[in-house]
VEXDREN-2710 file (C-alpha; in Angstrom, 1 decimal):
% VEXDREN-2710
k/r/px/py/pz
1/MET/-23.5/-12.6/-13.0
2/THR/-22.1/-9.6/-15.5
3/ARG/-17.9/-9.6/-14.5
4/THR/-17.3/-6.2/-13.6
5/VAL/-14.0/-4.3/-13.9
6/GLY/-13.0/-5.1/-9.8
7/ASP/-13.9/-8.5/-11.1
8/ALA/-11.4/-9.1/-13.8
9/ALA/-8.6/-6.3/-11.6
10/LEU/-9.2/-8.6/-8.3
11/GLU/-8.7/-12.2/-10.9
12/ARG/-5.4/-10.2/-12.6
13/ARG/-4.3/-9.3/-9.0
14/LEU/-4.5/-12.6/-7.6
15/ARG/-3.5/-14.4/-10.5
16/ALA/-0.1/-12.5/-10.9
17/GLY/0.8/-12.9/-7.4
18/GLU/0.5/-16.6/-7.3
19/ALA/2.4/-17.3/-10.1
20/PHE/5.2/-14.7/-9.6
21/PHE/5.6/-15.7/-5.3
22/GLY/4.8/-18.9/-6.3
23/ALA/8.0/-19.2/-8.7
24/GLU/10.1/-16.5/-6.7
25/ALA/9.8/-17.2/-3.6
26/PRO/13.6/-19.7/-3.1
27/ARG/14.6/-16.3/-4.3
28/ILE/13.4/-13.6/-2.7
29/ALA/14.6/-15.5/0.1
30/ARG/17.9/-16.5/-0.9
31/LEU/18.1/-12.6/-1.9
32/CYS/17.4/-12.2/1.7
33/HIS/20.1/-13.7/2.8
34/ARG/22.4/-12.5/0.7
35/MET/20.7/-8.3/1.7
36/ALA/22.2/-9.4/4.7
37/GLU/25.2/-10.4/4.0
38/ARG/26.2/-7.4/2.1
39/PHE/24.4/-4.4/4.4
40/ALA/26.6/-6.4/6.6
41/ARG/29.8/-5.6/4.3
42/GLY/28.9/-2.9/3.6
43/VAL/28.3/-3.1/-0.4
44/GLY/25.3/-3.1/-2.3
45/ALA/23.0/-6.3/-4.8
46/GLU/21.7/-6.5/-8.0
47/TRP/18.8/-8.4/-8.4
48/GLU/16.6/-8.7/-10.6
49/PHE/12.8/-9.8/-10.5
50/ALA/10.5/-10.0/-13.2
51/ALA/6.5/-9.2/-12.8
52/PRO/4.1/-11.9/-14.6
53/ASP/1.2/-9.7/-15.9
54/ALA/1.5/-6.8/-18.6
55/ASP/-0.5/-4.2/-16.6
56/PRO/1.5/-1.8/-14.9
57/PHE/-1.0/-1.3/-12.1
58/VAL/-0.4/-5.2/-11.4
59/ARG/3.8/-5.1/-11.6
60/GLN/3.7/-1.8/-9.5
61/GLU/1.4/-4.1/-6.6
62/LEU/4.0/-7.0/-6.8
63/VAL/6.7/-4.3/-6.5
64/GLU/5.8/-3.0/-3.4
65/THR/5.1/-6.7/-1.3
66/LEU/8.3/-7.4/-3.1
67/TYR/10.4/-4.6/-1.6
68/HIS/7.9/-4.9/1.7
69/LEU/9.0/-8.7/2.2
70/LEU/12.8/-7.9/1.6
71/TRP/12.4/-5.3/4.4
72/GLU/11.3/-7.4/6.5
73/LEU/13.0/-11.0/6.1
74/VAL/16.4/-9.5/5.6
75/HIS/16.4/-9.2/9.4
76/VAL/15.4/-12.9/9.5
77/PHE/19.5/-12.9/8.8
78/PHE/20.5/-10.5/10.9
79/ASP/19.0/-12.0/13.9
80/HIS/21.4/-15.6/12.9
81/ARG/24.8/-13.6/12.6
82/GLY/26.8/-17.4/12.4
83/LEU/24.8/-17.1/9.6
84/LEU/26.7/-14.4/7.7
85/GLU/30.3/-14.5/6.2
86/GLY/32.5/-13.9/8.9
87/ARG/30.6/-13.7/12.4
88/GLU/30.3/-15.9/15.1
89/ALA/27.6/-17.4/16.0
90/ARG/25.0/-17.1/19.2
91/PRO/23.4/-19.0/21.4
92/VAL/20.4/-20.9/19.4
93/HIS/16.7/-19.0/21.3
94/ASP/13.8/-19.7/22.3
95/THR/11.0/-18.0/20.4
96/GLY/7.7/-18.9/23.0
97/ALA/4.8/-18.3/21.8
98/SER/6.3/-16.7/18.0
99/SER/7.7/-20.1/16.9
100/PHE/4.0/-20.7/15.0
101/LEU/5.1/-17.6/13.0
102/TYR/8.2/-17.2/12.8
103/PRO/10.0/-21.4/13.7
104/PHE/13.0/-19.8/11.5
105/LEU/13.5/-18.1/15.1
106/ALA/15.3/-21.3/16.8
107/GLU/17.1/-22.9/14.0
108/ARG/20.5/-23.5/14.4
109/GLU/23.3/-20.5/14.0
110/THR/24.7/-22.9/11.4
111/ASP/22.1/-23.9/9.0
112/LEU/21.5/-22.2/6.9
113/GLU/19.1/-24.0/4.3
114/SER/16.7/-24.8/6.7
115/VAL/16.6/-21.0/7.6
116/VAL/16.7/-20.1/4.0
117/ALA/13.7/-22.7/3.2
118/ASP/12.3/-21.0/6.3
119/VAL/12.0/-17.3/4.9
120/ARG/10.4/-19.2/1.4
121/GLU/7.8/-20.3/3.4
122/SER/7.4/-17.3/5.0
123/VAL/6.9/-15.2/1.9
124/LEU/4.3/-17.7/0.7
125/MET/2.7/-17.4/3.7
126/LYS/2.5/-13.9/3.8
127/ALA/1.3/-13.4/-0.4
128/ALA/-1.4/-15.2/0.4
129/GLU/-1.5/-12.8/3.4
130/VAL/-1.9/-9.7/1.1
131/GLY/-3.8/-11.8/-1.6
132/GLU/-6.2/-12.1/0.3
133/LEU/-6.8/-9.3/1.9
134/ARG/-7.0/-7.6/-1.7
135/ALA/-9.8/-9.9/-2.5
136/GLN/-11.5/-8.6/0.6
137/THR/-10.6/-4.8/-0.3
138/LEU/-11.9/-5.5/-3.8
139/THR/-14.5/-7.5/-3.4
140/ASP/-16.4/-6.6/0.1
141/ASN/-16.0/-2.3/-1.1
142/ARG/-16.7/-3.2/-4.8
143/GLU/-20.3/-1.6/-4.8
144/ILE/-18.4/1.8/-2.7
145/LEU/-15.7/1.3/-5.3
146/ASP/-17.6/1.4/-7.6
147/ALA/-20.0/4.5/-6.8
148/ALA/-16.4/5.8/-5.9
149/GLY/-15.4/5.4/-9.7
150/ALA/-18.9/7.5/-11.0
151/ALA/-18.5/10.4/-8.4
152/LEU/-14.6/10.8/-9.5
153/ARG/-15.6/10.3/-13.6
154/ALA/-19.0/13.0/-12.9
155/CYS/-15.9/15.2/-11.4
156/PHE/-13.0/15.0/-14.3
157/GLU/-16.2/15.4/-16.5
158/ALA/-17.3/18.4/-14.7
159/GLY/-14.1/19.8/-15.1
160/GLY/-13.1/19.7/-11.5
161/LYS/-10.0/18.2/-9.8
162/LEU/-8.5/15.7/-7.5
163/LEU/-6.9/16.4/-4.5
164/ALA/-4.8/13.1/-2.2
165/LEU/-3.6/13.2/1.2
166/GLY/-2.0/10.8/3.8
167/ASN/0.7/10.4/6.2
168/GLY/4.0/8.0/6.3
169/GLY/3.7/5.4/4.5
170/SER/0.1/7.5/2.6
171/ALA/2.0/10.4/1.5
172/THR/3.9/7.9/-0.8
173/ASP/0.7/6.6/-1.7
174/ALA/-1.2/9.8/-2.2
175/MET/1.8/10.7/-4.3
176/ASP/1.5/7.4/-6.0
177/VAL/-2.1/8.3/-7.2
178/VAL/-1.7/11.6/-8.0
179/ALA/1.4/10.4/-10.5
180/ASP/-1.0/7.5/-11.9
181/PHE/-4.2/10.6/-12.3
182/ARG/-2.1/12.4/-13.8
183/ALA/-0.1/10.3/-16.3
184/ALA/-1.3/6.9/-16.2
185/PRO/1.2/4.7/-17.6
186/GLN/-1.6/2.9/-19.9
187/GLY/-1.2/6.0/-21.5
188/TRP/-5.1/6.8/-20.3
189/PRO/-6.2/10.8/-20.6
190/ALA/-4.2/12.8/-18.1
191/ARG/-6.4/14.0/-15.3
192/PRO/-6.3/17.2/-12.8
193/ALA/-5.1/16.2/-9.6
194/LEU/-2.6/17.2/-6.4
195/ASP/-0.7/16.5/-4.2
196/LEU/-1.3/17.7/-0.1
197/THR/1.6/15.9/0.8
198/GLU/4.2/17.7/-2.1
199/ASP/5.0/20.8/-1.0
200/PRO/7.4/21.2/2.0
201/ALA/7.4/24.4/1.9
202/ILE/3.8/25.0/3.4
203/LEU/3.9/21.3/5.0
204/THR/6.4/23.5/7.3
205/ALA/5.2/26.3/7.6
206/LEU/2.1/25.4/8.3
207/ALA/3.5/22.6/11.4
208/ASN/5.4/25.3/12.9
209/ASP/2.9/28.8/12.3
210/VAL/-0.4/26.2/13.3
211/GLY/0.1/22.9/13.8
212/ALA/0.2/19.4/12.0
213/GLU/-3.3/18.4/12.8
214/VAL/-4.3/21.9/9.7
215/LEU/-2.3/20.8/7.0
216/PHE/-4.5/19.3/5.0
217/GLN/-7.4/21.6/6.1
218/ARG/-5.8/24.7/5.0
219/GLN/-5.0/23.6/2.3
220/ILE/-8.3/22.2/1.0
221/ILE/-9.0/26.0/2.3
222/ALA/-6.8/27.3/-0.3
223/TYR/-7.1/25.0/-3.0
224/GLY/-10.6/22.7/-2.9
225/ARG/-13.6/23.9/-5.0
226/PRO/-17.0/22.6/-5.1
227/GLY/-17.0/19.5/-7.8
228/ASP/-13.6/18.4/-6.6
229/ALA/-12.8/15.5/-5.4
230/VAL/-10.7/14.6/-2.5
231/VAL/-8.7/11.2/-1.8
232/ALA/-7.4/10.3/2.0
233/LEU/-5.6/7.2/2.9
234/SER/-5.1/6.3/6.4
235/THR/-3.8/3.1/7.9
236/SER/-5.5/3.9/10.9
237/GLY/-8.4/5.8/10.0
238/GLY/-8.5/7.5/12.9
239/SER/-5.3/10.6/12.2
240/PRO/-6.8/14.3/13.1
241/ASN/-5.4/15.6/9.6
242/VAL/-7.1/13.4/8.2
243/ILE/-10.5/13.8/10.0
244/LEU/-10.4/17.3/9.8
245/ALA/-9.7/18.0/6.4
246/LEU/-12.7/15.2/5.1
247/ASP/-14.6/17.2/7.1
248/GLU/-13.5/20.5/5.8
249/ALA/-14.2/18.9/2.6
250/ARG/-17.9/17.8/3.0
251/ARG/-18.7/21.3/4.4
252/ARG/-17.0/22.8/0.8
253/GLY/-18.9/20.0/-1.6
254/LEU/-15.6/18.2/-2.1
255/VAL/-16.6/14.5/-2.8
256/THR/-14.7/13.0/-0.1
257/ILE/-13.8/8.9/-0.7
258/ALA/-11.2/7.2/2.0
259/LEU/-9.6/4.4/1.4
260/VAL/-8.9/3.2/5.3
261/GLY/-7.4/0.3/7.2
262/TYR/-8.1/-1.8/10.6
263/ASP/-11.7/-1.5/11.0
264/GLY/-12.0/1.1/9.2
265/GLY/-11.4/3.8/12.6
266/ARG/-13.3/7.1/13.0
267/VAL/-13.6/7.8/8.9
268/ALA/-15.6/4.6/9.0
269/ALA/-17.2/4.0/12.2
270/GLU/-19.0/8.0/12.0
271/GLY/-19.4/7.9/7.9
272/LEU/-16.9/10.7/8.0
273/ALA/-16.1/10.7/3.9
274/ASP/-19.1/9.6/1.2
275/HIS/-17.0/6.9/0.2
276/VAL/-14.8/4.6/2.3
277/ILE/-12.6/1.3/0.9
278/VAL/-12.1/-0.3/4.5
279/THR/-9.3/-3.4/4.5
280/ARG/-9.6/-4.8/7.3
281/SER/-6.3/-5.8/8.4
282/GLN/-3.5/-4.4/11.9
283/HIS/-0.5/-5.2/9.6
284/ILE/0.0/-1.4/7.8
285/PRO/2.3/-2.8/4.5
286/ARG/-0.1/-5.3/3.9
287/ILE/-3.0/-2.6/4.2
288/GLN/-1.0/-0.2/1.9
289/GLU/-0.4/-3.4/-0.8
290/ALA/-3.7/-3.8/-0.9
291/GLN/-5.1/0.5/-0.5
292/ALA/-2.9/0.2/-4.1
293/SER/-4.5/-2.3/-5.9
294/ALA/-8.2/0.2/-4.5
295/TYR/-6.5/3.1/-6.2
296/HIS/-5.4/1.6/-8.7
297/VAL/-9.2/0.0/-9.5
298/LEU/-10.3/3.5/-9.1
299/ARG/-8.4/4.9/-11.9
300/GLU/-9.0/1.9/-14.0
301/LEU/-12.7/2.5/-13.4
302/VAL/-12.8/6.4/-14.1
303/GLU/-11.6/5.4/-18.0
304/ARG/-13.4/2.7/-18.2
305/PRO/-16.6/2.3/-15.6
306/GLY/-18.8/-0.8/-15.6
END
């Protein structure tokens, strides 16, 4: 079977993720404890992590997962006040049904090394989870990604542009999509792209004067031209302003690409985009991490088809 860009992209990500988190889990667990210490005292911390891959997209994805894990796991130590300097232990509590997921919640308040060890195992478990989700996203959607990449390439070759949109964390991903097309760190040609979340004057005017549901639809009307393309990001696949934007884009002859989580929501169920890439998870940080792999592969496919 011929190897594709997607196959190679997935292999790089899985190999880098296993190497990075396998090697760094002990330090990440220790860092979560030290971060909790520093936050408790009101000062910062300085740690360095080097992602083991030359691909800037892979390195970025690993760092995104890393900071999500730090945010999720530093709280473990706040839940164990007795493990932080200058604080008294509280009574040990029963974790109930959650104990199989987070065994460290039931550890003694004075047993730091046991909690650090459990946090280390949680890092590895979460890293494996996102590795599996990246594999599902890039493998199950292989043909869709190839078709979407070809459509984007044709759009740019014909003089079109890309519009990207999303809400909340997906808005930051839309910013990333646009940055990668405007100035890819690999040195690929700049592609015309517009972030529909980047202008606070437009967003606040529309939200105030009309309503949040039209934030992206009105901008599609203003900026979209037949032959342009839209990349819409949504973890739920059901955000009303995303659905209105996709509908408007289709009416105006734009290519529509949607990256969605959960079971795909309305976007997937009703086929509201030309190319729908589903990341099948209910955990929002993991969805966004896997979606980053998908839009990075899309960027690569524009420059390196096949």
